[in-house]
C-alpha positions as CSV (number, residue, x, y, z in Angstrom):
1,M,31.0,-41.7,-2.4
2,L,32.4,-39.7,-5.0
3,L,35.2,-38.7,-2.3
4,R,36.0,-42.0,-1.7
5,I,36.3,-43.2,-5.6
6,D,38.6,-39.9,-6.1
7,L,40.8,-40.7,-3.2
8,R,41.3,-44.4,-4.2
9,T,41.9,-43.4,-7.7
10,A,44.3,-40.8,-6.9
11,A,46.6,-43.5,-4.5
12,A,46.2,-45.6,-7.1
13,I,47.7,-43.4,-9.9
14,A,50.4,-42.2,-7.7
15,A,51.3,-45.9,-6.8
16,L,51.5,-47.0,-10.6
17,W,53.5,-43.9,-11.4
18,L,56.1,-44.4,-8.4
19,A,56.3,-47.8,-9.4
20,S,56.8,-47.5,-13.1
21,P,60.6,-47.7,-14.4
22,D,59.4,-45.2,-17.1
23,A,58.0,-42.4,-14.7
24,A,60.0,-39.8,-15.9
25,W,58.0,-36.6,-16.5
26,T,61.2,-34.8,-15.1
27,A,64.1,-33.6,-17.1
28,A,66.2,-36.6,-17.7
29,A,69.0,-35.6,-15.2
30,D,66.3,-35.7,-12.3
31,P,66.5,-39.2,-10.4
32,L,63.1,-40.3,-9.6
33,L,64.1,-41.6,-6.0
34,L,66.6,-39.9,-3.6
35,S,69.4,-41.7,-2.7
36,A,69.6,-43.6,0.7
37,R,71.7,-41.1,2.0
38,A,69.4,-38.3,0.8
39,Q,66.5,-39.8,2.4
40,G,67.7,-39.4,6.0
41,G,67.4,-41.8,8.7
42,W,64.7,-44.2,9.8
43,T,64.2,-41.9,12.8
44,A,64.5,-38.4,10.9
45,P,62.2,-35.4,12.0
46,D,60.9,-35.9,8.4
47,K,60.1,-39.7,9.2
48,E,58.1,-38.6,12.1
49,L,56.2,-36.2,10.5
50,H,55.1,-38.6,8.0
51,F,54.4,-41.2,10.3
52,A,52.4,-38.7,12.6
53,G,50.5,-37.0,9.8
54,S,49.4,-40.5,8.5
55,L,48.3,-41.4,11.6
56,A,46.2,-38.4,12.2
57,I,44.6,-38.9,8.7
58,S,43.7,-42.3,9.1
59,A,42.4,-42.2,12.7
60,S,40.3,-39.0,11.9
61,L,38.9,-41.0,9.2
62,R,37.9,-43.9,11.4
63,V,36.5,-41.7,13.9
64,A,34.4,-40.0,11.3
65,G,32.8,-43.4,10.6
66,R,34.8,-44.5,7.4
67,G,36.0,-48.1,7.2
68,E,39.6,-49.4,8.0
69,G,40.6,-50.2,4.6
70,E,39.5,-46.9,3.5
71,S,41.0,-44.8,6.1
72,L,44.4,-46.8,5.5
73,G,44.0,-46.2,1.8
74,A,43.2,-42.5,2.0
75,A,46.0,-41.8,4.5
76,V,48.9,-43.7,2.4
77,G,47.1,-42.3,-0.9
78,V,47.8,-38.7,0.7
79,G,51.5,-39.7,1.2
80,A,51.9,-41.3,-2.2
81,L,50.7,-38.1,-3.7
82,K,53.4,-36.1,-1.5
83,E,55.9,-38.4,-3.0
84,L,54.6,-37.8,-6.4
85,Y,55.0,-34.1,-5.8
86,D,58.3,-34.6,-4.4
87,A,59.7,-36.4,-7.7
88,T,58.2,-34.3,-10.1
89,L,57.1,-30.7,-9.2
90,K,59.4,-29.9,-5.8
91,P,61.9,-27.0,-6.6
92,R,65.3,-28.5,-7.4
93,R,67.0,-26.2,-5.0
94,K,65.1,-28.2,-2.3
95,G,66.1,-31.6,-3.3
96,R,63.7,-33.3,-5.9
97,G,63.0,-36.9,-5.5
98,A,60.6,-39.1,-3.6
99,S,61.6,-41.3,-0.5
100,W,60.8,-44.8,-0.1
101,R,61.6,-44.4,3.3
102,D,58.9,-41.6,3.6
103,L,56.3,-44.0,2.2
104,I,57.1,-46.7,4.6
105,A,56.7,-44.4,7.6
106,D,53.3,-43.2,5.8
107,V,52.2,-46.8,5.7
108,L,53.2,-47.4,9.4
109,G,51.5,-44.2,10.5
110,A,48.3,-45.0,8.8
111,A,48.4,-48.6,10.1
112,A,48.9,-47.3,13.6
113,G,46.1,-44.7,13.4
114,V,43.6,-47.4,12.4
115,A,44.8,-49.7,15.1
116,L,45.0,-46.8,18.0
117,V,41.2,-46.0,17.1
118,K,40.3,-50.1,17.1
119,A,41.8,-50.3,20.6
120,L,39.9,-47.5,21.8
121,D,36.5,-48.6,20.3
122,R,36.9,-51.7,22.5
């Protein structure tokens, strides 16, 4: 029970922070979001990793007996926390900034993981 609350709370905080127009814990010169070009294409290897990672997290949680919403939320929450890291703590030399495309890949992967386990359970 405690783990579920922590994951949901962390996901909610990360989502609110990323959506906030005043989310500027970083230096003023650092953008919160990467430019569309810097985020890479929709089929870039980075997006494939986000999709696969979220699929693995949500499917694993479903197999372990967690609910669909909890599994989806946990996987997306992990992705949101990763983007929060990218926007605030990632070294500047590695291209600091969050990516909406990464978050979308996380959501799609998490949904695919839940759907996959649901299809296999029939």
